[in-house]
N, CA, C, O and the ligand as a Tripos MOL2 file, in Angstrom:
@<TRIPOS>MOLECULE
protein
  313   311    79     0     0
PROTEIN
NO_CHARGES

@<TRIPOS>ATOM
      1 N           6.7360   -3.6430   -2.6160 N.3       1 MET1
      2 CA          8.1480   -3.6130   -2.1440 C.3       1 MET1
      3 C           8.3700   -2.7750   -0.9300 C.2       1 MET1
      4 O           7.7970   -1.6890   -0.8480 O.2       1 MET1
      5 N           9.2030   -3.2210    0.0690 N.am      2 LYS2
      6 CA          9.6320   -2.8300    1.1930 C.3       2 LYS2
      7 C          11.0450   -2.3490    1.2050 C.2       2 LYS2
      8 O          11.7780   -2.8420    0.3480 O.2       2 LYS2
      9 N          11.6070   -1.3890    2.1040 N.am      3 THR3
     10 CA         12.8280   -1.0430    2.1300 C.3       3 THR3
     11 C          13.5060   -1.3370    3.7780 C.2       3 THR3
     12 O          13.0380   -0.8800    4.8220 O.2       3 THR3
     13 N          14.3010   -1.9160    3.6900 N.am      4 MET4
     14 CA         15.3140   -2.0870    4.9540 C.3       4 MET4
     15 C          16.6240   -1.5760    4.6100 C.2       4 MET4
     16 O          17.0270   -1.5560    3.4470 O.2       4 MET4
     17 N          17.3390   -1.1380    5.6620 N.am      5 THR5
     18 CA         18.8380   -0.7450    5.4000 C.3       5 THR5
     19 C          19.6480   -2.1120    6.1130 C.2       5 THR5
     20 O          19.2420   -2.9290    6.9400 O.2       5 THR5
     21 N          20.7570   -1.9980    5.5230 N.am      6 CYS6
     22 CA         22.0490   -2.9400    5.7550 C.3       6 CYS6
     23 C          21.9510   -2.9430    7.4150 C.2       6 CYS6
     24 O          21.8820   -4.0450    7.9590 O.2       6 CYS6
     25 N          21.9420   -1.7360    8.2430 N.am      7 LYS7
     26 CA         21.9040   -1.6700    9.6250 C.3       7 LYS7
     27 C          20.8780   -2.4750   10.1390 C.2       7 LYS7
     28 O          21.1250   -3.4190   10.8880 O.2       7 LYS7
     29 N          19.6850   -2.1530    9.7720 N.am      8 GLN8
     30 CA         18.3040   -2.9950   10.0340 C.3       8 GLN8
     31 C          18.5110   -4.2350   10.0400 C.2       8 GLN8
     32 O          17.9180   -4.8920   10.8950 O.2       8 GLN8
     33 N          19.3990   -4.9120    9.1040 N.am      9 LEU9
     34 CA         19.4680   -6.4050    9.0540 C.3       9 LEU9
     35 C          20.4920   -7.0510    9.5330 C.2       9 LEU9
     36 O          20.8480   -8.1670    9.1540 O.2       9 LEU9
     37 N          21.2300   -6.1190   10.7300 N.am     10 GLY10
     38 CA         22.2490   -6.7600   11.1780 C.3      10 GLY10
     39 C          23.8560   -6.3410   10.8310 C.2      10 GLY10
     40 O          24.8410   -6.8540   11.3610 O.2      10 GLY10
     41 N          23.8610   -5.2670    9.7990 N.am     11 GLY11
     42 CA         24.8310   -5.0660    9.0660 C.3      11 GLY11
     43 C          25.4990   -3.6570    9.8050 C.2      11 GLY11
     44 O          25.2790   -3.4010   10.9890 O.2      11 GLY11
     45 N          26.3070   -2.8310    8.9620 N.am     12 ALA12
     46 CA         26.9270   -1.8130    9.3900 C.3      12 ALA12
     47 C          26.8050   -0.3980    8.6670 C.2      12 ALA12
     48 O          27.3510    0.6240    9.0810 O.2      12 ALA12
     49 N          25.9880   -0.4880    7.4960 N.am     13 CYS13
     50 CA         25.7520    0.9200    6.9190 C.3      13 CYS13
     51 C          24.4410    1.1370    6.4470 C.2      13 CYS13
     52 O          23.6240    0.2500    6.6960 O.2      13 CYS13
     53 N          24.0270    2.2350    5.7510 N.am     14 ASP14
     54 CA         22.8390    2.7470    5.3450 C.3      14 ASP14
     55 C          22.3280    2.2480    4.1060 C.2      14 ASP14
     56 O          21.2160    2.6190    3.7320 O.2      14 ASP14
     57 N          22.9980    1.4630    3.4360 N.am     15 LYS15
     58 CA         22.6030    0.8840    2.0060 C.3      15 LYS15
     59 C          21.1910    0.2440    2.2630 C.2      15 LYS15
     60 O          20.9500   -0.5340    3.1860 O.2      15 LYS15
     61 N          20.2880    0.6790    1.3200 N.am     16 GLU16
     62 CA         18.9470    0.2150    1.2410 C.3      16 GLU16
     63 C          18.9840   -0.8270    0.3370 C.2      16 GLU16
     64 O          19.6230   -0.8360   -0.7150 O.2      16 GLU16
     65 N          17.9940   -2.0630    0.9540 N.am     17 PHE17
     66 CA         17.7900   -3.0660    0.1120 C.3      17 PHE17
     67 C          15.9740   -3.0370   -0.1430 C.2      17 PHE17
     68 O          15.2010   -2.8230    0.7900 O.2      17 PHE17
     69 N          15.6230   -3.2350   -1.2380 N.am     18 ARG18
     70 CA         14.1610   -3.4210   -1.4760 C.3      18 ARG18
     71 C          13.7640   -4.7490   -2.1100 C.2      18 ARG18
     72 O          14.2250   -5.2340   -3.1430 O.2      18 ARG18
     73 N          12.7870   -5.2700   -1.2760 N.am     19 ALA19
     74 CA         12.3680   -6.5590   -1.7190 C.3      19 ALA19
     75 C          10.7590   -6.5120   -1.2070 C.2      19 ALA19
     76 O          10.2160   -5.6700   -0.4920 O.2      19 ALA19
     77 N          10.1030   -7.9170   -1.9340 N.am     20 THR20
     78 CA          8.7050   -7.9160   -1.5680 C.3      20 THR20
     79 C           8.7060   -8.8810   -0.5720 C.2      20 THR20
     80 O           7.6800   -8.9180    0.1070 O.2      20 THR20
     81 N           9.6820   -9.7610   -0.2750 N.am     21 SER21
     82 CA          9.4220  -10.7780    1.0390 C.3      21 SER21
     83 C          10.7920  -10.5640    1.8540 C.2      21 SER21
     84 O          11.7950  -10.0650    1.3440 O.2      21 SER21
     85 N          10.7120  -10.9720    3.0880 N.am     22 PHE22
     86 CA         11.7420  -11.1150    4.0020 C.3      22 PHE22
     87 C          12.9080  -11.8290    3.6820 C.2      22 PHE22
     88 O          14.0590  -11.4500    3.8960 O.2      22 PHE22
     89 N          12.5170  -12.9930    3.1020 N.am     23 GLU23
     90 CA         13.6200  -14.0600    2.5240 C.3      23 GLU23
     91 C          14.5150  -13.3620    1.4140 C.2      23 GLU23
     92 O          15.7350  -13.5230    1.3760 O.2      23 GLU23
     93 N          13.7790  -12.5380    0.4690 N.am     24 GLU24
     94 CA         14.4810  -11.8560   -0.4130 C.3      24 GLU24
     95 C          15.4080  -10.9740    0.0680 C.2      24 GLU24
     96 O          16.5910  -11.0420   -0.2640 O.2      24 GLU24
     97 N          14.8670   -9.9450    1.0090 N.am     25 ILE25
     98 CA         15.7340   -8.9910    1.4240 C.3      25 ILE25
     99 C          17.0800   -9.5970    2.5250 C.2      25 ILE25
    100 O          18.1510   -9.0010    2.6460 O.2      25 ILE25
    101 N          16.7460  -10.8040    3.2010 N.am     26 ALA26
    102 CA         17.6850  -11.3060    3.8130 C.3      26 ALA26
    103 C          18.8810  -11.7570    2.9610 C.2      26 ALA26
    104 O          20.0790  -11.6620    3.2280 O.2      26 ALA26
    105 N          18.3190  -12.2380    1.9460 N.am     27 GLU27
    106 CA         19.2510  -12.7480    0.6940 C.3      27 GLU27
    107 C          20.2050  -11.3210    0.0510 C.2      27 GLU27
    108 O          21.4220  -11.3340   -0.1300 O.2      27 GLU27
    109 N          19.4290  -10.3470   -0.1710 N.am     28 MET28
    110 CA         20.1540   -9.3030   -0.6110 C.3      28 MET28
    111 C          21.2650   -8.7490    0.7090 C.2      28 MET28
    112 O          22.3590   -8.2650    0.4190 O.2      28 MET28
    113 N          20.9530   -8.8520    1.6900 N.am     29 SER29
    114 CA         21.7910   -8.2870    2.6990 C.3      29 SER29
    115 C          23.0550   -9.2560    2.7730 C.2      29 SER29
    116 O          24.2020   -8.8130    2.8370 O.2      29 SER29
    117 N          22.7500  -10.6060    2.7600 N.am     30 LYS30
    118 CA         23.6090  -11.4130    2.8950 C.3      30 LYS30
    119 C          24.9170  -11.2960    1.5560 C.2      30 LYS30
    120 O          26.1310  -11.3810    1.7410 O.2      30 LYS30
    121 N          24.3280  -11.1170    0.4620 N.am     31 GLN31
    122 CA         25.1120  -10.8960   -0.8140 C.3      31 GLN31
    123 C          25.9850   -9.7270   -0.6500 C.2      31 GLN31
    124 O          27.1570   -9.6780   -1.0240 O.2      31 GLN31
    125 N          25.2260   -8.6310    0.0330 N.am     32 HIS32
    126 CA         25.9270   -7.4940    0.3490 C.3      32 HIS32
    127 C          27.0730   -7.4020    1.4430 C.2      32 HIS32
    128 O          28.0020   -6.5970    1.3790 O.2      32 HIS32
    129 N          26.9130   -8.2020    2.3130 N.am     33 GLY33
    130 CA         27.6230   -8.4770    3.4820 C.3      33 GLY33
    131 C          29.2170   -9.3450    2.9390 C.2      33 GLY33
    132 O          30.3650   -9.1600    3.3430 O.2      33 GLY33
    133 N          28.7380  -10.2230    1.9870 N.am     34 MET34
    134 CA         30.0470  -11.0350    1.4240 C.3      34 MET34
    135 C          30.8320  -10.1620    0.4600 C.2      34 MET34
    136 O          32.0140  -10.4200    0.2290 O.2      34 MET34
    137 N          30.0960   -8.9500   -0.2140 N.am     35 GLU35
    138 CA         30.8100   -8.0020   -0.8320 C.3      35 GLU35
    139 C          31.9390   -7.3680   -0.0570 C.2      35 GLU35
    140 O          33.1300   -7.2910   -0.3580 O.2      35 GLU35
    141 N          31.2610   -6.9070    1.0680 N.am     36 MET36
    142 CA         31.9190   -5.9830    2.1020 C.3      36 MET36
    143 C          33.0700   -6.7040    2.8980 C.2      36 MET36
    144 O          34.0440   -6.2100    3.4670 O.2      36 MET36
    145 N          32.6190   -8.1990    2.7540 N.am     37 PHE37
    146 CA         33.6080   -9.2730    3.6310 C.3      37 PHE37
    147 C          35.0120   -9.1280    2.6340 C.2      37 PHE37
    148 O          36.0970   -8.8420    3.1410 O.2      37 PHE37
    149 N          34.8830   -9.3200    1.4210 N.am     38 GLN38
    150 CA         35.8010   -9.2860    0.4330 C.3      38 GLN38
    151 C          36.6480   -8.1220    0.4570 C.2      38 GLN38
    152 O          37.8760   -8.2050    0.5020 O.2      38 GLN38
    153 N          35.9620   -6.9590    0.4240 N.am     39 LEU39
    154 CA         36.3900   -5.6210    0.5730 C.3      39 LEU39
    155 C          37.1540   -5.3240    2.1060 C.2      39 LEU39
    156 O          37.6450   -4.2210    2.3430 O.2      39 LEU39
    157 N          37.1810   -6.2350    2.9130 N.am     40 LYS40
    158 CA         37.5120   -6.1160    4.2910 C.3      40 LYS40
    159 C          36.9300   -4.9150    4.9630 C.2      40 LYS40
    160 O          37.6410   -4.3200    5.7730 O.2      40 LYS40
    161 N          35.9910   -4.5860    4.7750 N.am     41 ASP41
    162 CA         35.2860   -3.3640    5.3840 C.3      41 ASP41
    163 C          35.2320   -3.7600    6.9530 C.2      41 ASP41
    164 O          34.5840   -4.7180    7.3750 O.2      41 ASP41
    165 N          35.9040   -3.0010    7.6550 N.am     42 GLU42
    166 CA         36.0350   -2.9850    9.0810 C.3      42 GLU42
    167 C          34.6300   -3.0910    9.7900 C.2      42 GLU42
    168 O          34.4360   -3.9880   10.6110 O.2      42 GLU42
    169 N          33.6870   -2.2120    9.4860 N.am     43 ALA43
    170 CA         32.3900   -2.1710   10.4600 C.3      43 ALA43
    171 C          31.7580   -3.2590    9.9020 C.2      43 ALA43
    172 O          31.1620   -3.9240   10.7480 O.2      43 ALA43
    173 N          31.6590   -3.7720    8.5080 N.am     44 HIS44
    174 CA         31.0690   -4.9350    8.2830 C.3      44 HIS44
    175 C          31.4830   -6.2850    8.9240 C.2      44 HIS44
    176 O          30.6610   -7.1550    9.2130 O.2      44 HIS44
    177 N          32.9330   -6.4040    9.1420 N.am     45 LEU45
    178 CA         33.4450   -7.6040    9.2670 C.3      45 LEU45
    179 C          33.0050   -7.5770   11.0210 C.2      45 LEU45
    180 O          32.8180   -8.6400   11.6140 O.2      45 LEU45
    181 N          32.8870   -6.3380   11.6680 N.am     46 ASN46
    182 CA         32.4490   -6.5810   13.3750 C.3      46 ASN46
    183 C          31.1540   -6.9840   13.0920 C.2      46 ASN46
    184 O          30.8900   -8.1410   13.4190 O.2      46 ASN46
    185 N          30.3240   -6.3660   12.5970 N.am     47 ALA47
    186 CA         28.6560   -7.0010   12.0820 C.3      47 ALA47
    187 C          28.6870   -8.2370   12.2590 C.2      47 ALA47
    188 O          28.1380   -8.8730   13.1580 O.2      47 ALA47
    189 N          29.5940   -8.7740   11.0550 N.am     48 MET48
    190 CA         29.2580  -10.0760   10.7700 C.3      48 MET48
    191 C          30.0560  -10.9030   11.9040 C.2      48 MET48
    192 O          29.7490  -12.0950   11.9190 O.2      48 MET48
    193 N          30.8250  -10.5870   12.6630 N.am     49 ASN49
    194 CA         31.4730  -11.3070   13.8800 C.3      49 ASN49
    195 C          30.3590  -11.4960   14.7080 C.2      49 ASN49
    196 O          30.0830  -12.6110   15.1530 O.2      49 ASN49
    197 N          29.5740  -10.3090   14.9930 N.am     50 LYS50
    198 CA         28.3770  -10.5690   16.0380 C.3      50 LYS50
    199 C          27.2440  -11.6710   15.5720 C.2      50 LYS50
    200 O          26.7240  -12.5140   16.3040 O.2      50 LYS50
    201 N          27.0370  -11.4920   14.4210 N.am     51 MET51
    202 CA         25.9730  -12.3110   13.7140 C.3      51 MET51
    203 C          26.5200  -13.6510   13.7180 C.2      51 MET51
    204 O          25.7740  -14.6280   13.8000 O.2      51 MET51
    205 N          27.9790  -13.7720   13.6200 N.am     52 ARG52
    206 CA         28.3330  -15.1200   13.6740 C.3      52 ARG52
    207 C          28.1820  -15.8400   14.8390 C.2      52 ARG52
    208 O          27.8590  -17.0280   14.8610 O.2      52 ARG52
    209 N          28.4580  -14.9990   16.0360 N.am     53 GLY53
    210 CA         28.3710  -15.5360   17.3310 C.3      53 GLY53
    211 C          26.8450  -15.7810   17.4470 C.2      53 GLY53
    212 O          26.4890  -16.8870   17.8530 O.2      53 GLY53
    213 N          25.9230  -14.8660   17.1340 N.am     54 LEU54
    214 CA         24.4890  -15.2700   17.2280 C.3      54 LEU54
    215 C          24.0560  -16.6560   16.5510 C.2      54 LEU54
    216 O          23.1360  -17.2870   17.0730 O.2      54 LEU54
    217 N          24.6470  -17.1150   15.4810 N.am     55 MET55
    218 CA         24.3530  -18.2440   14.7710 C.3      55 MET55
    219 C          24.9670  -19.4430   15.3510 C.2      55 MET55
    220 O          24.8280  -20.5520   14.8360 O.2      55 MET55
    221 N          25.7280  -19.2070   16.5480 N.am     56 GLN56
    222 CA         25.9960  -20.3670   17.1910 C.3      56 GLN56
    223 C          25.0930  -20.9200   18.4370 C.2      56 GLN56
    224 O          25.2900  -21.8940   19.1650 O.2      56 GLN56
    225 N          24.0090  -19.9350   18.4290 N.am     57 LYS57
    226 CA         22.9510  -20.2680   19.3850 C.3      57 LYS57
    227 C          21.7650  -20.2190   18.4310 C.2      57 LYS57
    228 O          21.2280  -19.1560   18.1180 O.2      57 LYS57
    229 N          21.3440  -21.5120   17.9410 N.am     58 PRO58
    230 CA         20.0660  -21.4070   17.2090 C.3      58 PRO58
    231 C          18.9740  -20.9390   17.6020 C.2      58 PRO58
    232 O          18.1940  -20.4570   16.7810 O.2      58 PRO58
    233 N          18.6710  -20.9800   18.9810 N.am     59 GLU59
    234 CA         17.4760  -20.1970   19.4870 C.3      59 GLU59
    235 C          17.5630  -18.7610   19.3820 C.2      59 GLU59
    236 O          16.6730  -18.1380   18.8040 O.2      59 GLU59
    237 N          18.5350  -18.2000   19.8780 N.am     60 GLU60
    238 CA         18.6940  -16.5910   19.5950 C.3      60 GLU60
    239 C          18.7140  -16.5140   18.1850 C.2      60 GLU60
    240 O          17.8460  -15.7480   17.7660 O.2      60 GLU60
    241 N          19.4100  -17.0480   17.3010 N.am     61 MET61
    242 CA         19.2300  -16.7380   15.9170 C.3      61 MET61
    243 C          17.9330  -16.7810   15.1800 C.2      61 MET61
    244 O          17.7180  -16.0770   14.1940 O.2      61 MET61
    245 N          17.0040  -17.6930   15.7240 N.am     62 LYS62
    246 CA         15.7890  -17.9050   15.6030 C.3      62 LYS62
    247 C          14.9230  -16.7550   15.9100 C.2      62 LYS62
    248 O          14.1300  -16.2460   15.1180 O.2      62 LYS62
    249 N          15.1510  -16.3680   17.1890 N.am     63 ALA63
    250 CA         14.5060  -15.0810   17.8500 C.3      63 ALA63
    251 C          14.7560  -13.8790   16.9020 C.2      63 ALA63
    252 O          13.8490  -13.1110   16.5800 O.2      63 ALA63
    253 N          16.1400  -13.7500   16.4370 N.am     64 TRP64
    254 CA         16.5060  -12.5060   15.8550 C.3      64 TRP64
    255 C          15.8280  -12.3220   14.4050 C.2      64 TRP64
    256 O          15.4190  -11.2440   13.9750 O.2      64 TRP64
    257 N          15.7780  -13.5150   13.7440 N.am     65 PHE65
    258 CA         15.1670  -13.7700   12.5640 C.3      65 PHE65
    259 C          13.8780  -13.5320   12.5630 C.2      65 PHE65
    260 O          13.4890  -12.6820   11.7630 O.2      65 PHE65
    261 N          12.8900  -14.1910   13.4290 N.am     66 GLU66
    262 CA         11.3300  -13.7960   13.7830 C.3      66 GLU66
    263 C          11.2780  -12.4370   13.8670 C.2      66 GLU66
    264 O          10.4160  -11.8620   13.2030 O.2      66 GLU66
    265 N          12.1320  -11.7150   14.6480 N.am     67 ASN67
    266 CA         11.9180  -10.5000   14.8850 C.3      67 ASN67
    267 C          12.2250   -9.5940   13.8920 C.2      67 ASN67
    268 O          11.4670   -8.6440   13.7010 O.2      67 ASN67
    269 N          13.3040   -9.7560   13.1770 N.am     68 LYS68
    270 CA         13.4370   -8.8670   11.8740 C.3      68 LYS68
    271 C          12.2960   -9.1130   10.8290 C.2      68 LYS68
    272 O          11.8570   -8.1640   10.1800 O.2      68 LYS68
    273 N          11.8610  -10.2620   10.6800 N.am     69 LYS69
    274 CA         10.7620  -10.7180    9.8610 C.3      69 LYS69
    275 C           9.6540  -10.0360    9.9500 C.2      69 LYS69
    276 O           8.9590   -9.6680    9.0030 O.2      69 LYS69
    277 N           9.4330   -9.8210   11.2690 N.am     70 LYS70
    278 CA          8.3390   -9.0520   12.0220 C.3      70 LYS70
    279 C           8.2830   -7.4110   11.5460 C.2      70 LYS70
    280 O           7.4110   -6.7630   10.9660 O.2      70 LYS70
    281 N           9.3470   -7.1290   11.9600 N.am     71 GLU71
    282 CA          9.9560   -5.7870   11.4780 C.3      71 GLU71
    283 C           9.5660   -5.2770   10.0420 C.2      71 GLU71
    284 O           9.0920   -4.1770    9.7580 O.2      71 GLU71
    285 N           9.8930   -6.4030    9.1350 N.am     72 PHE72
    286 CA          9.5860   -6.3880    7.6680 C.3      72 PHE72
    287 C           8.2890   -6.3080    7.5240 C.2      72 PHE72
    288 O           7.8350   -5.3770    6.8600 O.2      72 PHE72
    289 N           7.5440   -7.1330    8.0340 N.am     73 ASP73
    290 CA          5.9730   -7.4390    7.7300 C.3      73 ASP73
    291 C           5.4210   -6.1810    8.1670 C.2      73 ASP73
    292 O           4.5810   -5.6320    7.4540 O.2      73 ASP73
    293 N           5.8720   -5.5420    9.4940 N.am     74 ASP74
    294 CA          5.1890   -4.2530    9.8930 C.3      74 ASP74
    295 C           5.5380   -2.9010    9.0120 C.2      74 ASP74
    296 O           4.9360   -1.8610    9.2810 O.2      74 ASP74
    297 N           6.4600   -2.9290    8.0200 N.am     75 LEU75
    298 CA          6.7760   -1.9320    7.2400 C.3      75 LEU75
    299 C           5.5490   -1.5500    6.2750 C.2      75 LEU75
    300 O           4.7790   -2.3890    5.8080 O.2      75 LEU75
    301 N           5.4770   -0.2390    6.0540 N.am     76 PRO76
    302 CA          4.4380    0.1450    4.9630 C.3      76 PRO76
    303 C           5.2480   -0.2360    3.6060 C.2      76 PRO76
    304 O           6.4670   -0.2750    3.4420 O.2      76 PRO76
    305 N           4.2560   -0.4910    2.7320 N.am     77 GLU77
    306 CA          4.8140   -0.9950    1.4730 C.3      77 GLU77
    307 C           5.2680    0.4180    0.6000 C.2      77 GLU77
    308 O           4.5320    1.3640    0.8800 O.2      77 GLU77
    309 N           6.1370    0.6780   -0.2150 N.am     78 ASP78
    310 CA          6.7690    1.6490   -0.6230 C.3      78 ASP78
    311 C           6.8370    1.4330   -2.2050 C.2      78 ASP78
    312 O           7.4170    2.2550   -2.9150 O.2      78 ASP78
    313 ZN         26.4970   -2.2810    4.4560 Zn       79 ZN79
@<TRIPOS>BOND
     1     1     2 1
     2     2     3 1
     3     3     4 2
     4     3     5 am
     5     5     6 1
     6     6     7 1
     7     7     8 2
     8     7     9 am
     9     9    10 1
    10    10    11 1
    11    11    12 2
    12    11    13 am
    13    13    14 1
    14    14    15 1
    15    15    16 2
    16    15    17 am
    17    17    18 1
    18    18    19 1
    19    19    20 2
    20    19    21 am
    21    21    22 1
    22    22    23 1
    23    23    24 2
    24    23    25 am
    25    25    26 1
    26    26    27 1
    27    27    28 2
    28    27    29 am
    29    29    30 1
    30    30    31 1
    31    31    32 2
    32    31    33 am
    33    33    34 1
    34    34    35 1
    35    35    36 2
    36    35    37 am
    37    37    38 1
    38    38    39 1
    39    39    40 2
    40    39    41 am
    41    41    42 1
    42    42    43 1
    43    43    44 2
    44    43    45 am
    45    45    46 1
    46    46    47 1
    47    47    48 2
    48    47    49 am
    49    49    50 1
    50    50    51 1
    51    51    52 2
    52    51    53 am
    53    53    54 1
    54    54    55 1
    55    55    56 2
    56    55    57 am
    57    57    58 1
    58    58    59 1
    59    59    60 2
    60    59    61 am
    61    61    62 1
    62    62    63 1
    63    63    64 2
    64    63    65 am
    65    65    66 1
    66    66    67 1
    67    67    68 2
    68    67    69 am
    69    69    70 1
    70    70    71 1
    71    71    72 2
    72    71    73 am
    73    73    74 1
    74    74    75 1
    75    75    76 2
    76    75    77 am
    77    77    78 1
    78    78    79 1
    79    79    80 2
    80    79    81 am
    81    81    82 1
    82    82    83 1
    83    83    84 2
    84    83    85 am
    85    85    86 1
    86    86    87 1
    87    87    88 2
    88    87    89 am
    89    89    90 1
    90    90    91 1
    91    91    92 2
    92    91    93 am
    93    93    94 1
    94    94    95 1
    95    95    96 2
    96    95    97 am
    97    97    98 1
    98    98    99 1
    99    99   100 2
   100    99   101 am
   101   101   102 1
   102   102   103 1
   103   103   104 2
   104   103   105 am
   105   105   106 1
   106   106   107 1
   107   107   108 2
   108   107   109 am
   109   109   110 1
   110   110   111 1
   111   111   112 2
   112   111   113 am
   113   113   114 1
   114   114   115 1
   115   115   116 2
   116   115   117 am
   117   117   118 1
   118   118   119 1
   119   119   120 2
   120   119   121 am
   121   121   122 1
   122   122   123 1
   123   123   124 2
   124   123   125 am
   125   125   126 1
   126   126   127 1
   127   127   128 2
   128   127   129 am
   129   129   130 1
   130   130   131 1
   131   131   132 2
   132   131   133 am
   133   133   134 1
   134   134   135 1
   135   135   136 2
   136   135   137 am
   137   137   138 1
   138   138   139 1
   139   139   140 2
   140   139   141 am
   141   141   142 1
   142   142   143 1
   143   143   144 2
   144   143   145 am
   145   145   146 1
   146   146   147 1
   147   147   148 2
   148   147   149 am
   149   149   150 1
   150   150   151 1
   151   151   152 2
   152   151   153 am
   153   153   154 1
   154   154   155 1
   155   155   156 2
   156   155   157 am
   157   157   158 1
   158   158   159 1
   159   159   160 2
   160   159   161 am
   161   161   162 1
   162   162   163 1
   163   163   164 2
   164   163   165 am
   165   165   166 1
   166   166   167 1
   167   167   168 2
   168   167   169 am
   169   169   170 1
   170   170   171 1
   171   171   172 2
   172   171   173 am
   173   173   174 1
   174   174   175 1
   175   175   176 2
   176   175   177 am
   177   177   178 1
   178   178   179 1
   179   179   180 2
   180   179   181 am
   181   181   182 1
   182   182   183 1
   183   183   184 2
   184   183   185 am
   185   185   186 1
   186   186   187 1
   187   187   188 2
   188   187   189 am
   189   189   190 1
   190   190   191 1
   191   191   192 2
   192   191   193 am
   193   193   194 1
   194   194   195 1
   195   195   196 2
   196   195   197 am
   197   197   198 1
   198   198   199 1
   199   199   200 2
   200   199   201 am
   201   201   202 1
   202   202   203 1
   203   203   204 2
   204   203   205 am
   205   205   206 1
   206   206   207 1
   207   207   208 2
   208   207   209 am
   209   209   210 1
   210   210   211 1
   211   211   212 2
   212   211   213 am
   213   213   214 1
   214   214   215 1
   215   215   216 2
   216   215   217 am
   217   217   218 1
   218   218   219 1
   219   219   220 2
   220   219   221 am
   221   221   222 1
   222   222   223 1
   223   223   224 2
   224   223   225 am
   225   225   226 1
   226   226   227 1
   227   227   228 2
   228   227   229 am
   229   229   230 1
   230   230   231 1
   231   231   232 2
   232   231   233 am
   233   233   234 1
   234   234   235 1
   235   235   236 2
   236   235   237 am
   237   237   238 1
   238   238   239 1
   239   239   240 2
   240   239   241 am
   241   241   242 1
   242   242   243 1
   243   243   244 2
   244   243   245 am
   245   245   246 1
   246   246   247 1
   247   247   248 2
   248   247   249 am
   249   249   250 1
   250   250   251 1
   251   251   252 2
   252   251   253 am
   253   253   254 1
   254   254   255 1
   255   255   256 2
   256   255   257 am
   257   257   258 1
   258   258   259 1
   259   259   260 2
   260   259   261 am
   261   261   262 1
   262   262   263 1
   263   263   264 2
   264   263   265 am
   265   265   266 1
   266   266   267 1
   267   267   268 2
   268   267   269 am
   269   269   270 1
   270   270   271 1
   271   271   272 2
   272   271   273 am
   273   273   274 1
   274   274   275 1
   275   275   276 2
   276   275   277 am
   277   277   278 1
   278   278   279 1
   279   279   280 2
   280   279   281 am
   281   281   282 1
   282   282   283 1
   283   283   284 2
   284   283   285 am
   285   285   286 1
   286   286   287 1
   287   287   288 2
   288   287   289 am
   289   289   290 1
   290   290   291 1
   291   291   292 2
   292   291   293 am
   293   293   294 1
   294   294   295 1
   295   295   296 2
   296   295   297 am
   297   297   298 1
   298   298   299 1
   299   299   300 2
   300   299   301 am
   301   301   302 1
   302   302   303 1
   303   303   304 2
   304   303   305 am
   305   305   306 1
   306   306   307 1
   307   307   308 2
   308   307   309 am
   309   309   310 1
   310   310   311 1
   311   311   312 2
@<TRIPOS>SUBSTRUCTURE
     1 MET1         2 RESIDUE 1 A MET
     2 LYS2         6 RESIDUE 1 A LYS
     3 THR3        10 RESIDUE 1 A THR
     4 MET4        14 RESIDUE 1 A MET
     5 THR5        18 RESIDUE 1 A THR
     6 CYS6        22 RESIDUE 1 A CYS
     7 LYS7        26 RESIDUE 1 A LYS
     8 GLN8        30 RESIDUE 1 A GLN
     9 LEU9        34 RESIDUE 1 A LEU
    10 GLY10       38 RESIDUE 1 A GLY
    11 GLY11       42 RESIDUE 1 A GLY
    12 ALA12       46 RESIDUE 1 A ALA
    13 CYS13       50 RESIDUE 1 A CYS
    14 ASP14       54 RESIDUE 1 A ASP
    15 LYS15       58 RESIDUE 1 A LYS
    16 GLU16       62 RESIDUE 1 A GLU
    17 PHE17       66 RESIDUE 1 A PHE
    18 ARG18       70 RESIDUE 1 A ARG
    19 ALA19       74 RESIDUE 1 A ALA
    20 THR20       78 RESIDUE 1 A THR
    21 SER21       82 RESIDUE 1 A SER
    22 PHE22       86 RESIDUE 1 A PHE
    23 GLU23       90 RESIDUE 1 A GLU
    24 GLU24       94 RESIDUE 1 A GLU
    25 ILE25       98 RESIDUE 1 A ILE
    26 ALA26      102 RESIDUE 1 A ALA
    27 GLU27      106 RESIDUE 1 A GLU
    28 MET28      110 RESIDUE 1 A MET
    29 SER29      114 RESIDUE 1 A SER
    30 LYS30      118 RESIDUE 1 A LYS
    31 GLN31      122 RESIDUE 1 A GLN
    32 HIS32      126 RESIDUE 1 A HIS
    33 GLY33      130 RESIDUE 1 A GLY
    34 MET34      134 RESIDUE 1 A MET
    35 GLU35      138 RESIDUE 1 A GLU
    36 MET36      142 RESIDUE 1 A MET
    37 PHE37      146 RESIDUE 1 A PHE
    38 GLN38      150 RESIDUE 1 A GLN
    39 LEU39      154 RESIDUE 1 A LEU
    40 LYS40      158 RESIDUE 1 A LYS
    41 ASP41      162 RESIDUE 1 A ASP
    42 GLU42      166 RESIDUE 1 A GLU
    43 ALA43      170 RESIDUE 1 A ALA
    44 HIS44      174 RESIDUE 1 A HIS
    45 LEU45      178 RESIDUE 1 A LEU
    46 ASN46      182 RESIDUE 1 A ASN
    47 ALA47      186 RESIDUE 1 A ALA
    48 MET48      190 RESIDUE 1 A MET
    49 ASN49      194 RESIDUE 1 A ASN
    50 LYS50      198 RESIDUE 1 A LYS
    51 MET51      202 RESIDUE 1 A MET
    52 ARG52      206 RESIDUE 1 A ARG
    53 GLY53      210 RESIDUE 1 A GLY
    54 LEU54      214 RESIDUE 1 A LEU
    55 MET55      218 RESIDUE 1 A MET
    56 GLN56      222 RESIDUE 1 A GLN
    57 LYS57      226 RESIDUE 1 A LYS
    58 PRO58      230 RESIDUE 1 A PRO
    59 GLU59      234 RESIDUE 1 A GLU
    60 GLU60      238 RESIDUE 1 A GLU
    61 MET61      242 RESIDUE 1 A MET
    62 LYS62      246 RESIDUE 1 A LYS
    63 ALA63      250 RESIDUE 1 A ALA
    64 TRP64      254 RESIDUE 1 A TRP
    65 PHE65      258 RESIDUE 1 A PHE
    66 GLU66      262 RESIDUE 1 A GLU
    67 ASN67      266 RESIDUE 1 A ASN
    68 LYS68      270 RESIDUE 1 A LYS
    69 LYS69      274 RESIDUE 1 A LYS
    70 LYS70      278 RESIDUE 1 A LYS
    71 GLU71      282 RESIDUE 1 A GLU
    72 PHE72      286 RESIDUE 1 A PHE
    73 ASP73      290 RESIDUE 1 A ASP
    74 ASP74      294 RESIDUE 1 A ASP
    75 LEU75      298 RESIDUE 1 A LEU
    76 PRO76      302 RESIDUE 1 A PRO
    77 GLU77      306 RESIDUE 1 A GLU
    78 ASP78      310 RESIDUE 1 A ASP
    79 ZN79       313 GROUP 0 **** ****
């Protein structure tokens, strides 16, 4: 298992997610983001707006994703 925080995954808080694959952790952070969206948490709404801007540019989104995946892969197992 590896650990990444909401912030590390483009979010806005220090909540930790633990998973064995990047796809899994990305999904957990997405679920958390949607919860925060429903609670209208301002910090997360801002972070999501930024991500949404990124998603408009597939090349940049891909680079972001690859970058985060590498960060995940480089983390020590815990
Ligand atoms: Zn968060």
